[in-house]
PyMOL CGO cylinders between C-alpha atoms (Angstrom):
from pymol import cmd
from pymol.cgo import CYLINDER

trace = [
    CYLINDER, 18.90, -8.05, -0.04, 16.89, -6.50, 3.20, 0.3, 1, 1, 1, 1, 1, 1,
    CYLINDER, 16.89, -6.50, 3.20, 16.02, -7.20, 6.63, 0.3, 1, 1, 1, 1, 1, 1,
    CYLINDER, 16.02, -7.20, 6.63, 12.40, -8.39, 7.07, 0.3, 1, 1, 1, 1, 1, 1,
    CYLINDER, 12.40, -8.39, 7.07, 10.03, -5.66, 7.79, 0.3, 1, 1, 1, 1, 1, 1,
    CYLINDER, 10.03, -5.66, 7.79, 12.06, -3.08, 6.21, 0.3, 1, 1, 1, 1, 1, 1,
    CYLINDER, 12.06, -3.08, 6.21, 10.85, -0.73, 3.31, 0.3, 1, 1, 1, 1, 1, 1,
    CYLINDER, 10.85, -0.73, 3.31, 11.86, -1.56, -0.26, 0.3, 1, 1, 1, 1, 1, 1,
    CYLINDER, 11.86, -1.56, -0.26, 11.98, 0.33, -3.30, 0.3, 1, 1, 1, 1, 1, 1,
    CYLINDER, 11.98, 0.33, -3.30, 11.20, -1.31, -6.67, 0.3, 1, 1, 1, 1, 1, 1,
    CYLINDER, 11.20, -1.31, -6.67, 11.65, 0.41, -9.68, 0.3, 1, 1, 1, 1, 1, 1,
    CYLINDER, 11.65, 0.41, -9.68, 9.55, -0.40, -13.13, 0.3, 1, 1, 1, 1, 1, 1,
    CYLINDER, 9.55, -0.40, -13.13, 9.85, 0.89, -16.67, 0.3, 1, 1, 1, 1, 1, 1,
    CYLINDER, 9.85, 0.89, -16.67, 6.24, 1.98, -16.94, 0.3, 1, 1, 1, 1, 1, 1,
    CYLINDER, 6.24, 1.98, -16.94, 3.23, 3.31, -15.24, 0.3, 1, 1, 1, 1, 1, 1,
    CYLINDER, 3.23, 3.31, -15.24, 1.42, 0.14, -15.81, 0.3, 1, 1, 1, 1, 1, 1,
    CYLINDER, 1.42, 0.14, -15.81, 4.32, -2.15, -14.66, 0.3, 1, 1, 1, 1, 1, 1,
    CYLINDER, 4.32, -2.15, -14.66, 4.36, -0.07, -11.39, 0.3, 1, 1, 1, 1, 1, 1,
    CYLINDER, 4.36, -0.07, -11.39, 0.92, -0.83, -10.86, 0.3, 1, 1, 1, 1, 1, 1,
    CYLINDER, 0.92, -0.83, -10.86, 0.91, -4.41, -11.65, 0.3, 1, 1, 1, 1, 1, 1,
    CYLINDER, 0.91, -4.41, -11.65, 4.00, -5.16, -9.53, 0.3, 1, 1, 1, 1, 1, 1,
    CYLINDER, 4.00, -5.16, -9.53, 2.38, -3.25, -6.61, 0.3, 1, 1, 1, 1, 1, 1,
    CYLINDER, 2.38, -3.25, -6.61, -0.76, -5.07, -7.10, 0.3, 1, 1, 1, 1, 1, 1,
    CYLINDER, -0.76, -5.07, -7.10, 1.37, -8.60, -7.06, 0.3, 1, 1, 1, 1, 1, 1,
    CYLINDER, 1.37, -8.60, -7.06, 3.42, -7.54, -4.28, 0.3, 1, 1, 1, 1, 1, 1,
    CYLINDER, 3.42, -7.54, -4.28, 0.36, -6.97, -2.10, 0.3, 1, 1, 1, 1, 1, 1,
    CYLINDER, 0.36, -6.97, -2.10, -0.78, -10.23, -2.77, 0.3, 1, 1, 1, 1, 1, 1,
    CYLINDER, -0.78, -10.23, -2.77, 2.11, -12.14, -2.12, 0.3, 1, 1, 1, 1, 1, 1,
    CYLINDER, 2.11, -12.14, -2.12, 3.84, -10.43, 0.90, 0.3, 1, 1, 1, 1, 1, 1,
    CYLINDER, 3.84, -10.43, 0.90, 2.93, -12.18, 4.05, 0.3, 1, 1, 1, 1, 1, 1,
    CYLINDER, 2.93, -12.18, 4.05, 1.85, -10.18, 7.23, 0.3, 1, 1, 1, 1, 1, 1,
    CYLINDER, 1.85, -10.18, 7.23, 4.13, -10.23, 9.84, 0.3, 1, 1, 1, 1, 1, 1,
    CYLINDER, 4.13, -10.23, 9.84, 3.03, -12.83, 12.39, 0.3, 1, 1, 1, 1, 1, 1,
    CYLINDER, 3.03, -12.83, 12.39, 2.72, -11.87, 15.92, 0.3, 1, 1, 1, 1, 1, 1,
    CYLINDER, 2.72, -11.87, 15.92, 1.89, -8.13, 15.04, 0.3, 1, 1, 1, 1, 1, 1,
    CYLINDER, 1.89, -8.13, 15.04, -1.77, -8.29, 15.25, 0.3, 1, 1, 1, 1, 1, 1,
    CYLINDER, -1.77, -8.29, 15.25, -2.12, -5.12, 17.44, 0.3, 1, 1, 1, 1, 1, 1,
    CYLINDER, -2.12, -5.12, 17.44, 0.35, -3.28, 15.41, 0.3, 1, 1, 1, 1, 1, 1,
    CYLINDER, 0.35, -3.28, 15.41, -1.37, -4.31, 12.35, 0.3, 1, 1, 1, 1, 1, 1,
    CYLINDER, -1.37, -4.31, 12.35, -4.72, -3.29, 13.58, 0.3, 1, 1, 1, 1, 1, 1,
    CYLINDER, -4.72, -3.29, 13.58, -3.54, 0.32, 14.50, 0.3, 1, 1, 1, 1, 1, 1,
    CYLINDER, -3.54, 0.32, 14.50, -1.59, 0.63, 10.88, 0.3, 1, 1, 1, 1, 1, 1,
    CYLINDER, -1.59, 0.63, 10.88, -4.84, -0.56, 9.09, 0.3, 1, 1, 1, 1, 1, 1,
    CYLINDER, -4.84, -0.56, 9.09, -6.92, 2.13, 11.05, 0.3, 1, 1, 1, 1, 1, 1,
    CYLINDER, -6.92, 2.13, 11.05, -4.19, 4.72, 9.93, 0.3, 1, 1, 1, 1, 1, 1,
    CYLINDER, -4.19, 4.72, 9.93, -4.39, 3.55, 6.51, 0.3, 1, 1, 1, 1, 1, 1,
    CYLINDER, -4.39, 3.55, 6.51, -8.29, 3.89, 6.28, 0.3, 1, 1, 1, 1, 1, 1,
    CYLINDER, -8.29, 3.89, 6.28, -7.92, 7.52, 7.58, 0.3, 1, 1, 1, 1, 1, 1,
    CYLINDER, -7.92, 7.52, 7.58, -5.18, 8.32, 4.93, 0.3, 1, 1, 1, 1, 1, 1,
    CYLINDER, -5.18, 8.32, 4.93, -7.49, 6.93, 2.16, 0.3, 1, 1, 1, 1, 1, 1,
    CYLINDER, -7.49, 6.93, 2.16, -10.46, 9.10, 3.49, 0.3, 1, 1, 1, 1, 1, 1,
    CYLINDER, -10.46, 9.10, 3.49, -7.73, 12.17, 3.54, 0.3, 1, 1, 1, 1, 1, 1,
    CYLINDER, -7.73, 12.17, 3.54, -6.77, 11.59, 0.15, 0.3, 1, 1, 1, 1, 1, 1,
    CYLINDER, -6.77, 11.59, 0.15, -10.41, 11.39, -1.20, 0.3, 1, 1, 1, 1, 1, 1,
    CYLINDER, -10.41, 11.39, -1.20, -10.96, 14.60, 0.58, 0.3, 1, 1, 1, 1, 1, 1,
    CYLINDER, -10.96, 14.60, 0.58, -7.89, 16.46, -0.68, 0.3, 1, 1, 1, 1, 1, 1,
    CYLINDER, -7.89, 16.46, -0.68, -8.74, 15.03, -4.55, 0.3, 1, 1, 1, 1, 1, 1,
    CYLINDER, -8.74, 15.03, -4.55, -12.52, 16.42, -4.24, 0.3, 1, 1, 1, 1, 1, 1,
    CYLINDER, -12.52, 16.42, -4.24, -14.03, 13.12, -3.56, 0.3, 1, 1, 1, 1, 1, 1,
    CYLINDER, -14.03, 13.12, -3.56, -12.35, 11.46, -6.45, 0.3, 1, 1, 1, 1, 1, 1,
    CYLINDER, -12.35, 11.46, -6.45, -11.54, 7.77, -5.76, 0.3, 1, 1, 1, 1, 1, 1,
    CYLINDER, -11.54, 7.77, -5.76, -8.81, 5.21, -7.39, 0.3, 1, 1, 1, 1, 1, 1,
    CYLINDER, -8.81, 5.21, -7.39, -9.91, 2.02, -6.22, 0.3, 1, 1, 1, 1, 1, 1,
    CYLINDER, -9.91, 2.02, -6.22, -6.67, 0.42, -7.14, 0.3, 1, 1, 1, 1, 1, 1,
    CYLINDER, -6.67, 0.42, -7.14, -4.60, 2.87, -5.29, 0.3, 1, 1, 1, 1, 1, 1,
    CYLINDER, -4.60, 2.87, -5.29, -6.95, 2.47, -2.23, 0.3, 1, 1, 1, 1, 1, 1,
    CYLINDER, -6.95, 2.47, -2.23, -6.19, -1.17, -2.13, 0.3, 1, 1, 1, 1, 1, 1,
    CYLINDER, -6.19, -1.17, -2.13, -2.72, -0.84, -2.15, 0.3, 1, 1, 1, 1, 1, 1,
    CYLINDER, -2.72, -0.84, -2.15, -2.81, 1.84, 0.39, 0.3, 1, 1, 1, 1, 1, 1,
    CYLINDER, -2.81, 1.84, 0.39, -4.79, -0.49, 2.57, 0.3, 1, 1, 1, 1, 1, 1,
    CYLINDER, -4.79, -0.49, 2.57, -2.56, -3.46, 2.13, 0.3, 1, 1, 1, 1, 1, 1,
    CYLINDER, -2.56, -3.46, 2.13, 0.21, -1.19, 3.27, 0.3, 1, 1, 1, 1, 1, 1,
    CYLINDER, 0.21, -1.19, 3.27, 2.04, -0.88, -0.16, 0.3, 1, 1, 1, 1, 1, 1,
    CYLINDER, 2.04, -0.88, -0.16, 1.81, 2.16, -2.46, 0.3, 1, 1, 1, 1, 1, 1,
    CYLINDER, 1.81, 2.16, -2.46, 3.12, 3.22, -5.73, 0.3, 1, 1, 1, 1, 1, 1,
    CYLINDER, 3.12, 3.22, -5.73, 4.78, 6.30, -6.91, 0.3, 1, 1, 1, 1, 1, 1,
    CYLINDER, 4.78, 6.30, -6.91, 4.30, 7.31, -10.54, 0.3, 1, 1, 1, 1, 1, 1,
]
cmd.load_cgo(trace, "trace")
């Protein structure tokens, strides 16, 4: 078990399972109540990170990864 708000690692057997699991978790996990100011600041930082990633990749965009990053989730393949 882990404490609420703490990061968690989830291991999957394949790339497809990793992406599916990350998408499912981003939909199922609730936002932390009472953290609207923190959530707003984090969302702005996430948007900036997505833009930086696009620039670093020569303008390439991965919609699935961007959605996960904006939700505060990420996957490592």
